[in-house]
C-alpha positions in Angstrom: 50.9 55.7 210.9 54.4 57.2 210.3 55.2 60.9 211.4 55.7 63.1 208.4 56.6 66.1 210.3 59.8 67.4 211.7 59.2 65.6 214.9 60.2 62.5 213.6 63.8 63.4 213.7 64.0 64.0 217.5 65.2 67.5 217.3 65.4 69.8 220.3 62.4 71.6 221.5 63.7 75.1 220.7 64.6 74.0 217.3 61.2 72.4 216.7 59.6 75.6 217.9 61.5 77.8 215.5 60.5 75.4 212.5 57.0 75.8 213.4 57.1 79.6 213.5 58.6 79.7 210.1 55.7 77.7 208.8 57.8 74.6 208.0 55.4 71.6 208.4 56.4 68.7 206.4 60.2 67.8 205.4 60.8 68.0 201.8 62.5 64.9 199.9 66.0 66.0 200.4 65.3 66.9 204.2 63.8 63.4 204.7 66.8 61.8 203.3 69.6 64.0 204.5 68.7 64.9 208.1 68.9 61.4 209.6 72.3 61.0 207.9 73.8 64.1 209.2 72.5 63.4 212.7 74.3 60.1 212.5 77.5 61.9 212.1 78.2 60.4 208.5 79.6 62.2 205.6 77.0 62.8 202.8 77.2 63.6 199.1 73.7 65.0 198.4 72.1 65.9 195.0 69.5 68.5 195.3 68.3 71.3 193.0 68.0 74.7 194.1 64.7 75.5 195.9 64.2 71.8 197.4 64.9 73.0 200.9 68.5 71.9 201.1 69.6 74.6 203.5 67.4 73.0 206.2 68.5 69.7 205.2 72.1 70.3 206.6 71.1 73.3 208.7 68.8 71.7 211.0 70.9 68.7 211.9 74.0 70.8 212.0 72.4 73.1 214.8 71.1 70.2 216.6 74.5 68.7 217.0 76.1 71.9 217.9 73.5 72.2 220.6 74.3 68.9 222.0 77.9 69.6 222.2 77.8 73.1 223.6 79.4 72.2 226.9 82.3 70.5 224.9 82.9 73.5 222.6 83.0 76.0 225.6 86.5 74.5 226.1 87.5 76.1 222.8 86.3 79.6 223.6 89.2 82.2 223.6 89.8 85.7 224.3 88.4 88.2 221.8 92.1 89.1 220.8 92.8 85.5 219.9 91.5 83.6 216.7 88.0 82.4 217.1 87.5 78.7 216.7 84.9 78.0 214.1 82.9 74.9 215.1 80.9 74.5 211.9 81.8 76.1 208.4 79.3 76.5 205.4 81.0 77.4 202.2 79.0 79.0 199.3 80.1 80.3 195.8 78.5 83.7 195.9 77.6 86.7 198.3 73.9 86.3 197.7 73.9 82.7 198.7 75.9 83.2 201.6 73.5 86.0 202.8 70.5 83.5 202.1 72.0 80.7 204.0 72.9 82.9 207.0 69.4 84.3 207.1 67.8 80.8 207.2 70.4 79.5 209.6 69.7 82.4 211.9 66.1 81.9 211.8 66.3 78.3 212.6 68.7 78.9 215.6 66.7 81.9 216.9 65.5 80.1 220.0 68.9 78.4 220.6 72.3 79.9 221.9 74.0 79.0 218.7 75.8 82.0 217.0 75.7 82.4 213.3 78.0 84.8 211.4 78.2 85.6 207.7 81.4 86.8 205.8 81.7 87.6 202.1 83.4 90.2 199.9 82.1 93.5 198.8 81.3 94.7 202.4 83.4 95.9 205.4 85.7 93.3 206.7 85.9 95.2 209.9 82.1 94.8 210.7 82.6 91.0 210.0 85.6 90.8 212.2 83.7 92.5 214.9 80.9 90.0 214.7 83.4 87.0 214.6 85.1 88.3 218.0 81.8 88.3 219.7 81.9 84.5 219.2 81.0 82.1 216.4 79.6 78.7 216.1 78.7 78.5 212.5 80.4 80.6 209.9 78.8 81.0 206.5 81.4 82.3 204.0 82.6 82.6 200.4 86.0 81.2 200.0 87.9 84.3 199.3 86.7 86.3 202.3 87.1 83.3 204.5 90.8 83.2 203.8 91.0 86.9 204.5 89.8 86.2 207.9 92.2 83.2 208.3 95.2 85.3 207.2 94.3 88.1 209.3 94.1 85.6 212.3 90.5 86.4 213.0 89.4 82.8 213.0 90.9 79.4 213.0 89.9 76.1 211.5 92.0 73.8 213.1 89.0 72.8 215.5 86.2 72.8 213.0 84.0 69.7 213.3 81.5 70.3 210.5 82.2 71.4 206.9 79.4 72.0 204.4 79.9 72.8 200.6 76.8 74.4 199.3 76.2 74.4 195.5 79.7 72.7 195.1 79.3 72.5 191.2 79.0 76.1 191.1 82.2 76.7 193.1 84.0 74.7 190.7 82.5 76.5 187.8 83.7 79.8 189.3 87.3 78.5 189.8 87.4 78.3 193.5 89.3 74.9 193.6 92.7 76.7 194.5 91.0 78.5 197.4 89.4 75.3 198.6 92.7 73.6 198.6 94.1 76.3 200.8 91.1 76.1 203.1 91.5 72.3 203.5 95.0 72.5 204.5 93.9 74.5 207.6 90.9 72.2 208.4 90.7 69.7 211.3 91.0 66.2 209.5 88.7 64.6 212.1 85.4 66.4 210.8 82.1 65.5 209.2 81.9 66.7 205.7 78.6 67.4 203.7 78.7 68.2 200.0 75.5 69.4 198.2 75.3 69.8 194.6 72.6 70.4 191.9 74.5 68.3 189.3 76.9 65.5 189.7 79.6 65.3 187.1 83.3 63.8 187.1 84.6 66.9 188.9 82.1 66.6 191.8 82.8 62.9 192.1 86.5 63.5 192.1 86.0 66.2 194.7 83.8 64.0 197.0 86.3 61.2 196.8 89.1 63.5 198.0 87.2 65.3 200.6 84.5 62.9 202.1 85.0 59.7 204.2 82.8 56.8 203.1 79.9 59.2 202.3 76.3 58.3 202.1 75.0 59.4 198.7 71.3 60.8 198.5 69.6 62.1 195.4 66.4 64.1 195.9 65.5 64.2 192.1 66.9 62.4 189.2 70.2 63.8 188.0 70.0 66.4 185.2 66.3 66.8 185.4 64.0 69.8 185.9 61.1 70.1 188.3 57.7 68.5 187.2 56.1 71.7 188.3 58.0 73.9 185.8 56.2 74.4 182.5 59.0 75.1 179.7 58.5 76.8 176.5 60.7 78.0 173.8 60.2 80.8 171.3 62.2 80.9 168.2 62.9 84.6 167.2 65.4 86.8 165.2 68.3 88.1 167.4 67.4 91.8 166.6 63.9 91.2 167.8 64.6 89.5 171.1 64.1 92.5 173.3 60.8 93.5 171.5 59.5 90.0 172.1 60.6 89.9 175.7 58.7 93.2 176.4 55.7 91.9 174.4 55.6 88.7 176.6 56.0 90.6 179.9 53.2 93.2 179.0 50.8 90.9 177.2 50.9 88.0 179.8 50.8 90.6 182.7 53.9 89.1 184.4 54.5 91.0 187.4 57.7 89.3 188.5 60.1 87.8 185.7 63.6 86.9 186.3 65.5 87.2 183.0 68.8 85.7 182.4 71.4 87.1 179.8 74.9 85.8 179.1 76.9 89.0 179.7 77.1 91.8 182.4 76.9 94.4 179.6 73.9 92.6 178.0 72.1 92.7 181.2 72.5 96.5 181.6 71.7 97.2 178.0 68.5 95.1 178.3 67.4 97.1 181.2 67.5 100.2 179.0 65.4 98.5 176.1 62.6 97.4 178.6 62.5 100.8 180.2 62.0 102.3 176.7 59.0 100.0 176.5 57.4 101.1 179.9 58.6 98.0 181.9 60.3 98.7 185.2 63.5 96.8 185.2 66.7 96.7 186.9 70.0 94.4 186.5 72.1 92.4 189.1 75.5 91.5 187.9 79.1 91.1 189.1 80.1 94.9 188.3 77.4 96.2 190.9 78.1 96.8 194.4 76.9 94.4 197.1 74.4 97.4 198.2 73.3 97.8 194.7 72.7 94.2 194.2 70.8 93.9 197.4 68.7 96.9 196.6 67.8 95.4 193.2 66.7 92.2 194.7 64.7 93.9 197.4 62.8 96.0 194.8 62.2 92.8 192.8 60.9 91.1 195.8 58.6 94.0 196.9 57.2 94.4 193.4 58.7 97.8 192.5 60.5 95.9 189.5 58.8 93.8 187.2 61.8 92.4 185.4 65.2 91.6 187.2 67.8 91.1 184.6 70.7 88.7 185.8 73.8 86.8 184.8 74.2 83.3 186.1 76.9 84.2 188.8 74.7 87.2 190.1 71.7 85.2 190.3 73.0 82.4 192.4 71.3 82.6 195.8 68.3 84.4 194.7 65.4 82.6 196.7 61.9 83.7 195.9 59.4 81.1 196.8 56.7 82.2 194.5 58.5 83.3 191.5 56.2 83.6 188.6 58.5 83.1 185.5 62.2 82.5 184.4 63.2 83.8 181.0 66.2 82.8 179.2 66.9 85.8 177.0 70.1 84.0 176.0 70.6 80.3 176.2 73.4 79.4 178.6 76.8 78.2 177.2 76.7 75.4 179.8 73.7 73.0 179.5 73.8 72.4 183.3 73.2 76.1 183.9 69.7 75.8 182.1 68.6 73.4 185.1 70.0 75.9 187.6 68.1 78.9 186.0 64.8 77.4 185.6 65.0 75.8 189.1 64.4 79.5 190.4 60.7 79.0 189.7 58.3 76.1 190.5 59.6 75.9 194.0 58.1 74.2 197.1 55.3 72.6 194.9 54.2 75.7 193.3 53.8 75.9 189.5 56.3 77.8 187.5 57.0 78.7 183.9 60.3 78.9 182.1 60.6 80.6 178.9 63.4 80.6 176.4 63.9 82.9 173.4 66.2 81.2 170.9 67.7 83.1 167.8 69.2 81.0 165.0 72.8 81.5 166.3 72.0 79.6 169.6 70.5 76.4 168.1 73.7 74.5 169.0 73.2 75.5 172.6 69.5 74.2 172.6 70.9 70.9 171.2 73.2 70.7 174.2 70.5 71.2 176.7 68.1 68.8 175.1 70.7 66.0 175.0 71.4 66.7 178.7 67.7 66.5 179.7 67.1 63.7 177.3 63.9 65.6 176.0 62.7 67.9 173.4 61.8 71.4 174.7 58.3 72.4 173.4 58.5 75.3 170.8 55.9 77.7 169.6 56.1 80.5 167.0 54.4 83.6 168.1 52.3 85.5 165.5 54.2 88.7 164.6 57.4 87.4 165.8 58.1 84.5 163.4 61.9 84.0 162.8 63.3 84.7 159.2 64.1 81.8 157.1 67.6 83.0 157.0 68.7 85.5 159.7 71.9 87.6 158.9 74.1 86.7 162.1 77.1 84.7 162.6 76.8 81.5 164.6 77.4 82.3 168.3 80.5 80.7 169.7 81.5 79.5 173.2 84.2 81.5 175.0 86.6 79.1 173.9 85.7 79.1 170.3 85.6 83.0 170.3 89.3 82.8 171.5 90.4 80.5 168.7 88.5 82.7 166.1 90.2 85.9 167.6 93.7 84.1 167.3 92.9 83.3 163.7 92.1 87.0 162.9 95.2 88.1 164.5 97.2 85.6 162.6 95.5 86.7 159.3 96.3 90.4 160.3 100.0 89.6 160.8 100.1 87.7 157.5 98.7 90.7 155.6 101.2 93.1 157.3 104.0 90.9 156.1 102.5 90.6 152.6 102.3 94.5 152.4 105.8 94.8 153.5 107.0 92.4 150.7 105.2 94.5 148.2 106.7 97.8 149.4 110.2 96.2 149.2 109.5 95.3 145.5 
């Protein structure tokens, strides 16, 4: 009979004890596939949706390898005034995800001598510098803040043996490629690299080809699919009645914990006000909020003080709630891949989840893109009292690029009108 526990990987006893204390009993699919590859020292290109246990998939073998090489790495230890040699680097796209990964790695390494430090923007760099100078084995960081510490000579990456890209697709979406290139110029070429991504596209393939050395490719779930444990439902509704329908659903279905996605920061704040008028406790989390405010909003949501957390895609990256009840797309995402990221917040670890989308007529083209990506039709239902009008008086919503072209056209028309008026005055 095969061993289907973490004992099968031959991990150190201290690491096994920490895993047991955290209640982790059986490895997930991505852990089963990735841990042996990382332990063998091979580069890996891993496809795993959020909530599949990917942090442990790279974190556990990473800690194990650092434990095995502790005597060797002692030779790299320097005076506190000199740049600290980072042995392993984990890059994440957002502050929330960096904090989440740090918390998990710290828990895994609690019974070992491995030191884990986190560094991201929006918080004091001096506190981070003090933590780094105490010694660092694994540094979890966002690209921008990492470069701040490199330029300040707090750390050196010239001896880094292990590099992890967590949610690499999101890093590219957020425009981190220039920072990644700067980081790679300072990295040790003799390293083991692990790239984890929820989706694979040409950009990820190109990045993998440039950064990985003969990688082993593993895919925990078929590409561009949603978890079987997530029930999906779409409600067509007039745009002007969306907030009313959202409040009705949260109240009538007695949802106590709903993560709601909007397309803009301004929209997230405005929706909080609408829900409060309907007696629903809500708060927003977006890029305009300080790190402290974002963390408080998340803590209040997790503790049940807040029923609805309104978020943008960027701010929600890294939110990890094991038993999240429902995810609601108040606005459909402009990128179809983001639909997969969003609804992957529910239905985790085998739990059942619900993903609800509210679609106004101006977002029908976004639904088409999502269904084409998933290669399936999303189930739709008209709610009594909220049936959409046959003709809704709104302009079709445009993607950012289309909006830019429309703005250019409006400017051109305005200039032409000015020239025409000048001509009339001359006559």
